[in-house]
C-alpha positions as CSV (number, residue, x, y, z in Angstrom):
1,M,0.0,0.0,-0.1
2,Y,1.2,3.5,-0.9
3,S,1.8,6.4,1.7
4,Q,-0.8,9.3,1.1
5,C,2.1,11.4,-0.5
6,H,3.2,8.7,-2.7
7,L,-0.4,7.7,-3.8
8,G,-1.0,11.3,-4.6
9,Q,2.0,11.5,-6.8
10,Q,1.5,8.3,-8.6
11,L,-2.1,9.2,-9.3
12,W,-1.4,12.5,-10.8
13,R,1.2,10.9,-13.1
14,K,-1.5,8.6,-14.3
15,L,-4.3,11.5,-15.1
16,T,-4.8,12.9,-18.4
17,S,-4.7,16.6,-19.0
18,A,-8.5,16.9,-18.6
19,E,-8.5,14.7,-15.5
20,R,-6.0,16.8,-14.0
21,Q,-8.1,20.1,-14.8
22,V,-11.0,18.6,-13.2
23,L,-9.2,17.5,-10.0
24,A,-7.7,21.0,-9.8
25,C,-10.9,22.6,-10.0
26,A,-12.6,20.3,-7.6
27,L,-9.6,21.1,-5.2
28,N,-11.1,24.8,-5.4
29,H,-14.4,23.5,-4.1
30,L,-16.2,23.8,-7.5
31,S,-19.3,21.6,-8.0
32,D,-19.7,19.5,-11.0
33,R,-21.9,22.0,-12.7
34,D,-19.2,25.0,-12.1
35,I,-16.4,22.7,-13.3
36,A,-18.4,22.1,-16.4
37,N,-18.9,25.7,-17.0
38,R,-15.3,26.6,-16.3
39,L,-14.0,23.7,-18.6
40,H,-16.6,24.4,-21.2
41,C,-17.9,20.8,-21.1
42,S,-21.1,19.0,-20.0
43,Q,-21.6,17.7,-16.6
44,H,-21.8,14.2,-17.8
45,T,-17.9,14.7,-19.1
46,V,-16.9,16.0,-15.8
47,R,-18.6,13.0,-14.2
48,S,-16.9,10.6,-16.7
49,H,-13.4,12.1,-15.8
50,I,-14.3,11.8,-12.2
51,R,-15.0,8.0,-12.7
52,N,-11.9,7.7,-14.5
53,I,-9.8,9.3,-11.7
54,C,-11.5,7.0,-9.3
55,G,-10.8,4.1,-11.5
56,K,-7.2,4.9,-11.5
57,A,-6.9,5.6,-7.8
58,R,-8.4,2.1,-7.4
59,E,-5.8,0.6,-9.5
60,L,-3.1,2.2,-7.5
61,H,-4.5,1.7,-4.0
62,G,-6.2,-1.5,-4.4
63,H,-9.7,-0.6,-2.9
64,P,-12.4,1.6,-4.2
65,L,-11.9,5.5,-3.3
66,K,-14.6,8.1,-3.4
67,F,-13.6,11.3,-5.2
68,R,-15.0,13.9,-2.8
69,R,-14.5,11.9,0.5
70,D,-11.2,10.0,-0.2
71,I,-9.2,11.6,-3.2
72,L,-9.6,15.3,-2.7
73,P,-8.7,15.3,0.9
74,L,-5.6,13.3,-0.2
75,F,-4.7,16.3,-2.5
76,W,-5.6,18.9,0.2
77,Q,-3.2,17.2,2.8
78,T,-0.3,16.4,0.3
79,G,-1.0,19.1,-2.5
80,L,-0.5,18.6,-6.1
81,P,3.0,17.7,-7.2
82,E,5.1,21.0,-7.3
83,S,6.9,20.4,-10.7
84,D,3.4,19.3,-12.3
85,V,1.2,22.0,-11.1
86,V,-0.5,23.6,-13.9
87,V,-2.4,27.1,-13.5
88,Y,-5.8,27.0,-15.3
89,P,-7.2,30.2,-16.2
90,V,-10.3,31.5,-14.5
91,K,-13.0,32.7,-16.9
């Protein structure tokens, strides 16, 4: 089993650019609707990205993780990997 910091780093590396954008927005406490508006996509697309993030987290962790209950707090505690942080423009 990974430490929380290591799990966060490994998960971040597995995410696509779109999944990283959704995660970054969610870390700023945006709802699915607000994320969809910010990224100019549908809520269905946002939820698909969230499902994909959860699936990748499960592959690494070995157990199912809930996005808002388990994954977001992981990144609130450890932060996004410094060298990989991407700033997304606010519209």
